[in-house]
C-alpha positions in Angstrom: 0.0 0.0 0.0 1.1 3.6 -0.6 1.8 5.6 2.4 0.3 9.0 3.3 2.1 11.0 5.9 0.7 14.5 6.5 2.1 17.6 8.1 0.7 21.1 8.0 2.6 24.0 6.6 1.6 27.2 8.5 1.7 30.6 6.9 3.7 33.3 8.5 0.6 35.3 9.6 2.7 37.6 11.8 4.4 39.1 8.8 1.3 39.9 6.9 0.6 43.0 9.0 4.1 44.5 8.7 3.4 46.5 5.5 0.7 48.5 7.2 3.2 49.7 9.7 5.6 51.0 7.1 5.2 54.4 5.4 3.7 53.9 2.0 6.7 53.2 -0.1 7.2 51.0 -3.1 8.4 48.0 -1.0 5.3 48.1 1.1 3.0 48.2 -1.9 4.9 45.3 -3.5 4.7 43.3 -0.3 0.9 43.6 -0.3 0.6 42.7 -4.0 2.9 39.7 -3.4 0.5 38.5 -0.7 -2.5 38.9 -3.0 -0.7 37.0 -5.8 0.1 34.2 -3.4 -3.5 33.9 -2.3 -4.5 33.6 -5.9 -1.8 30.8 -6.4 0.2 33.0 -8.7 3.4 31.8 -7.1 5.7 33.0 -9.9 4.3 36.5 -9.5 4.5 36.4 -5.8 8.2 35.3 -5.9 9.0 38.1 -8.3 7.3 40.7 -6.0 8.9 39.4 -2.8 12.3 39.5 -4.5 11.8 43.1 -5.4 10.6 43.8 -1.8 13.9 42.4 -0.5 16.0 44.5 -3.0 14.1 47.7 -2.3 14.0 47.2 1.5 17.7 46.4 1.6 18.5 49.6 -0.2 16.2 51.5 2.2 17.9 49.9 5.2 21.3 50.8 3.8 20.2 54.5 3.6 18.9 54.3 7.2 22.2 52.9 8.4 24.2 55.7 6.7 22.0 58.3 8.3 22.0 56.6 11.7 18.2 55.8 11.7 16.9 52.3 12.5 13.2 51.5 12.4 13.2 47.9 13.5 13.6 46.4 17.0 13.0 42.6 16.5 10.7 40.6 18.6 13.3 38.2 19.9 15.4 37.5 22.9 18.3 37.0 20.5 18.2 40.7 19.3 21.9 41.1 19.9 22.6 38.8 17.0 20.4 40.6 14.6 21.4 43.3 12.1 18.9 46.1 12.4 17.0 46.2 9.1 13.5 46.9 7.8 11.1 44.2 9.0 9.9 43.8 5.5 13.1 42.0 4.5 12.8 39.1 7.0 9.0 38.9 6.3 9.6 38.8 2.5 12.1 36.0 2.8 9.7 34.1 5.0 6.8 34.5 2.6 8.9 33.9 -0.5 9.9 30.6 1.1 6.2 29.6 1.1 5.7 30.6 -2.5 8.8 28.6 -3.5 7.6 25.6 -1.5 4.3 25.7 -3.2 6.1 25.7 -6.6 8.0 22.7 -5.5 11.4 24.4 -5.1 11.9 23.1 -1.5 15.7 23.6 -1.4 15.4 27.3 -2.2 12.5 27.6 0.2 14.7 26.3 3.0 17.4 28.8 2.1 14.8 31.6 2.4 13.7 30.3 5.8 17.3 30.4 6.9 17.7 34.0 5.8 14.5 35.1 7.5 15.5 33.5 10.8 19.0 34.9 10.6 17.4 38.4 10.4 14.7 37.8 12.9 14.6 34.6 15.1 11.4 35.9 16.5 9.4 34.7 13.4 8.4 31.5 15.2 6.2 30.2 12.4 9.2 29.9 10.2 10.7 27.2 12.4 7.5 25.2 11.7 7.7 25.9 8.0 11.4 25.0 7.7 10.8 21.8 9.7 8.1 20.7 7.3 10.3 21.5 4.3 13.3 19.7 5.9 11.1 16.6 6.4 10.0 16.8 2.7 13.6 16.4 1.6 14.3 13.6 4.0 16.2 15.6 6.7 14.1 14.2 9.5 16.6 15.1 12.2 16.6 18.7 11.0 12.8 18.8 11.0 12.7 17.5 14.6 15.3 20.2 15.6 13.1 22.9 14.1 9.9 21.6 15.8 11.9 21.4 19.1 12.8 25.1 18.7 9.2 26.0 17.9 7.9 24.1 21.0 10.5 25.8 23.2 9.1 29.2 22.1 5.5 28.2 21.9 4.9 25.3 24.4 1.1 25.4 23.9 1.2 25.1 20.1 -0.7 21.9 19.4 0.2 21.8 15.8 3.9 21.8 16.6 3.5 18.6 18.7 1.6 16.9 15.9 4.3 17.8 13.4 7.1 16.7 15.7 5.1 13.5 16.4 5.0 12.7 12.6 8.7 13.3 12.3 9.5 11.2 15.4 7.3 8.4 14.0 9.2 8.5 10.8 12.3 7.9 12.8 10.5 5.0 14.5 10.7 6.7 17.9 7.3 5.3 18.5 6.8 6.2 22.2 7.9 9.8 21.8 5.7 10.1 18.7 2.6 8.8 20.6 3.4 11.2 23.5 3.4 14.2 21.0 0.2 13.1 19.4 -1.5 12.8 22.8 -0.1 16.2 23.8 -1.5 17.8 20.7 -4.9 16.2 21.4 -4.8 17.4 25.0 -4.2 20.9 23.9 -6.9 20.8 21.1 -9.3 17.9 21.5 -11.5 19.2 18.7 -8.9 19.0 15.9 -9.7 16.0 13.6 -6.2 15.9 12.1 -4.6 15.0 15.4 -6.8 12.0 15.9 -6.2 10.9 12.2 -2.4 11.1 12.8 -2.6 9.1 16.0 -5.0 6.6 14.3 -2.6 6.1 11.4 0.4 5.7 13.8 -1.6 3.1 15.9 -2.4 1.2 12.7 1.2 1.0 11.7 2.2 -0.5 15.0 -0.5 -3.2 14.7 -3.1 -1.6 16.9 -5.8 -1.7 14.3 -8.9 -1.4 16.4 -7.6 1.6 18.4 -6.4 3.1 15.1 -9.8 2.7 13.4 -11.5 4.2 16.5 -9.4 7.3 16.3 -10.0 7.7 12.6 -13.7 7.3 13.1 -13.6 9.9 15.9 -11.8 12.3 13.5 -14.6 11.8 11.0 -17.1 12.5 13.8 -15.3 15.8 14.5 -15.0 16.8 10.8 -17.1 14.6 8.4 -15.5 16.2 5.3 -11.9 15.7 6.4 -10.4 13.6 3.6 -7.4 12.3 5.5 -9.6 10.9 8.2 -11.5 8.8 5.6 -8.1 7.8 4.1 -7.0 6.7 7.5 -10.2 4.7 8.0 -9.6 3.0 4.6 -6.1 2.0 5.6 -7.4 0.5 8.9 -10.1 -1.4 7.1 -7.6 -2.7 4.5 -5.3 -4.0 7.2 -8.3 -5.6 8.9 -9.0 -7.3 5.5 -12.3 -5.6 5.1 -11.7 -4.8 1.4 -15.2 -3.7 0.6 -15.2 -1.2 3.6 -11.7 0.0 2.5 -12.9 0.6 -1.0 -15.8 2.6 0.3 -13.5 4.7 2.5 -11.0 5.4 -0.3 -13.8 6.3 -2.7 -15.1 8.8 -0.1 -11.6 10.2 0.3 -11.3 10.8 -3.4 -14.7 12.5 -3.5 -13.5 14.9 -0.8 -10.0 15.4 -2.2 -9.7 14.4 -5.9 -6.0 15.5 -5.9 -4.8 13.0 -3.3 -2.8 10.7 -5.5 -2.2 8.1 -2.7 -5.9 7.6 -2.2 -6.4 6.8 -6.0 -3.5 4.4 -5.8 -4.8 2.5 -2.8 -8.4 2.6 -4.1 -7.1 0.9 -7.3 -5.1 -1.6 -5.2 -8.2 -2.7 -3.3 -10.4 -2.7 -6.4 -7.8 -5.0 -8.0 -8.0 -7.4 -5.1 -11.8 -7.4 -5.4 -11.5 -8.4 -9.0 -12.7 -5.0 -10.4 -9.9 -4.6 -12.8 -11.3 -2.0 -15.2 -12.0 0.4 -12.3 -8.7 -0.4 -10.7 -6.9 0.5 -14.0 -8.6 3.9 -14.0 -7.7 4.6 -10.4 -4.0 3.6 -11.0 -3.9 5.9 -14.1 -5.2 8.8 -12.1 -2.7 8.2 -9.3 0.2 8.2 -11.8 -1.2 11.3 -13.5 -1.3 13.2 -10.2 2.0 11.9 -9.0 4.2 10.6 -11.8 6.9 9.4 -9.3 4.5 6.6 -8.2 4.6 5.0 -11.7 7.6 2.6 -11.4 6.6 1.2 -8.0 2.9 1.0 -8.8 3.5 -0.8 -12.1 5.9 -3.3 -10.5 3.4 -4.1 -7.8 0.5 -4.5 -10.3 2.6 -7.0 -12.2 3.5 -8.9 -9.1 -0.2 -8.9 -8.0 -1.2 -10.5 -11.3 1.4 -13.2 -10.9 0.4 -14.3 -7.3 -2.3 -13.5 -4.7 -1.8 -10.1 -3.1 -0.7 -10.0 0.5 -2.1 -7.4 2.8 
């Protein structure tokens, strides 16, 4: 079965209000336009605008330095390590990182996070974002280190615990991962995603009934949360309830048609149920949405047709 492992990338909300605090200059205008382009998913346009914000604000900061004026006192205990610059520079790096991430340029996005934090370590959301990005490129230890820093600064941040729990689980540090999931739930017992993450982790350690119960609870909290239905499908598959799993994966796809892994697993279950034509369509959609799945998926399909599939 294909694996789904979800973490949430949080937007640097704190930076969005900075432009209003600046005098109306070209950099502030561009910063606002970049945010609007980002919201419209014009990531190329947003990146271009954020790049111009950085250039203009850097020039403005150089002028302020020459004249002895500084307009920025960073919100950080580490202020003695920070060069005093316009707050728009750090904010633009942080937000450009998100646009680059959404375009798939994770390496450059991490570099932008590094620059933002070097200018202002007080941008705590950037630790979360960089942690997610590091996990995406397989730097799990780096991701955990970032989530540790975020939790140190915001110990009541439930999302930070779920993210660290996912990374710890990826390292097979099961006990610590479960502790983080449970801490996230204790801080926010109404968040469906936390129960889905715990439910999926329980399944992968063989605790199928408990895992299914947590997935079902996630659905009770948020009936249209696609990942909870996916989690339920995985639990039912492992319990060898193929019809139930197919129903759950189909519902997942209805709620999130772009979830490639759901199409792949739906096709796998349909193949095991003997519904080959429907399975083929599901596999094709999975590979269309995520071409990287093609080699593994095609190999497993060939193997399944040569011998009975094993759950």
